[in-house]
C-alpha positions as CSV (number, residue, x, y, z in Angstrom):
1,X,1.6,8.8,6.3
2,X,-0.4,9.5,9.4
3,X,-3.2,11.5,7.2
4,X,-3.3,8.9,4.7
5,X,-4.7,6.4,7.2
6,X,-7.8,8.5,7.1
7,X,-8.4,8.1,3.6
8,X,-11.1,6.0,1.9
9,X,-8.6,4.8,-0.7
10,X,-4.8,5.1,-1.3
11,X,-2.6,4.6,-4.3
12,X,1.0,4.1,-3.7
13,X,3.2,5.3,-6.8
14,X,6.8,4.6,-7.9
15,X,8.6,5.9,-10.7
16,X,5.2,7.5,-11.8
17,X,3.4,4.0,-11.8
18,X,0.8,3.0,-9.4
19,X,2.3,-0.1,-7.6
20,X,-0.8,-0.5,-5.0
21,X,-4.2,0.8,-4.6
22,X,-6.9,-0.2,-1.9
23,X,-8.1,0.8,1.5
24,X,-5.4,1.6,4.1
25,X,-6.7,-1.6,5.8
26,X,-6.4,-3.6,2.5
27,X,-2.9,-2.3,1.8
28,X,-1.2,-2.8,5.4
29,X,-2.8,-6.2,5.4
30,X,-1.2,-7.2,2.3
31,X,2.1,-7.3,4.0
32,X,1.2,-10.3,6.3
33,X,2.2,-8.4,9.3
34,X,0.0,-8.0,12.3
35,X,0.7,-4.4,13.1
36,X,2.3,-3.0,9.8
37,X,2.1,0.6,9.2
38,X,1.3,2.4,5.7
39,X,5.1,2.9,5.4
40,X,5.5,-0.8,6.1
41,X,3.1,-1.6,3.3
42,X,4.7,1.2,0.9
43,X,8.0,-0.9,1.4
44,X,6.6,-4.1,1.0
45,X,5.4,-3.3,-2.4
46,X,8.5,-1.7,-3.7
47,X,10.7,-4.6,-2.1
48,X,8.3,-7.2,-3.8
49,X,8.2,-5.5,-7.1
50,X,4.5,-6.3,-7.6
51,X,1.4,-4.6,-8.0
52,X,-1.6,-5.6,-5.6
53,X,-4.5,-7.2,-7.3
54,X,-6.4,-4.0,-6.9
55,X,-4.5,-1.9,-9.6
56,X,-6.2,-1.7,-12.9
């Protein structure tokens, strides 16, 4: 996910559905962890079974 940090916007997908959409900063900040990585953010969205508010 190192290259993903350089993108303007990202979409995390699971089972063919978008579970999170936003900038790398928005996605990592959603975890509530100060030093979260994009991998942490992906796991956060999987564990919480939710979709972030930016997904339409």
